[in-house]
N, C-alpha and C positions, 0 to 999 in steps of 0.2 A: 386839300390833299397834303399830307405831311410825308415828306420823303427824307430818308436818312441814308448816309453812307453810300454804298454801291448802287442803291436804287436811284439816288439823286444823280450820280454820275451817269447811269444808264439813260435816264430821262434827258439829261443835258446833252448827251451824245445824240440821242434820237431827235431832239428838237433841232440841234445844229445841223443834222443830216437833212431834215425835212425843210428847214428854212435857214440855210447857212448864212445869208447875208445879214450882218450886223445885229445878231442876237445880243440883247443887253441883259446881262445877269446882274441883278441888283441885290445887294445885301442890305437888309433894313437896319443894320447896325452902322452903316456908313453915314457920315455926316451930310453928304451931298446926294443922298439917294433920290430926293424929290426933284432935284435939278436934272438928274439923269433920266428919271421917269418922264418928266415934262418934255425933254428933248425927244425921247423915244415916241411919245404920243404925237408930238408935233410932226415928226417925219414918218409916222406909221411903221415903226420898227417893232419887232416882237420883243417881249420882256419876260424874264423869268425871275420871280422874287424868291430869295432864299432867306433862311433864318426868320421865318414868319412866326410870330408868337400867337398866343390865343387871342389877344386883343390887338387889333390893328390900329394904327394911327388914324384918327378921324379925317385927316387930310386926304386919305385914300378913298373915302366914301364916294366922291363924285366919279372917280374912275371905275370903281367896282359896280356902281349903279348905272354906269354909262350915261350920266347926266352931264355931258360935255357940250360946250358951245362951239359952233363953227364960226370963225372970224375970218373975213376976207373971202377971196374967190378961188381958193385952192380946191382942186377936185378931190 
């Protein structure tokens, strides 16, 4: 889904209203976006990716394919 301008702002407000605690908005142009994404996954926080291009970074494939490994005894 590609959102621009006011539509992006509307979706952002809608998501923050429905799950307001700790929504992580990640810009794929940031240098540390992977670290932020890893932290959000680790703690089960919602994530919104912005500035997504036609081709995604291959390091996002495990997340998008839900091929994650559970390590430890966390519920």
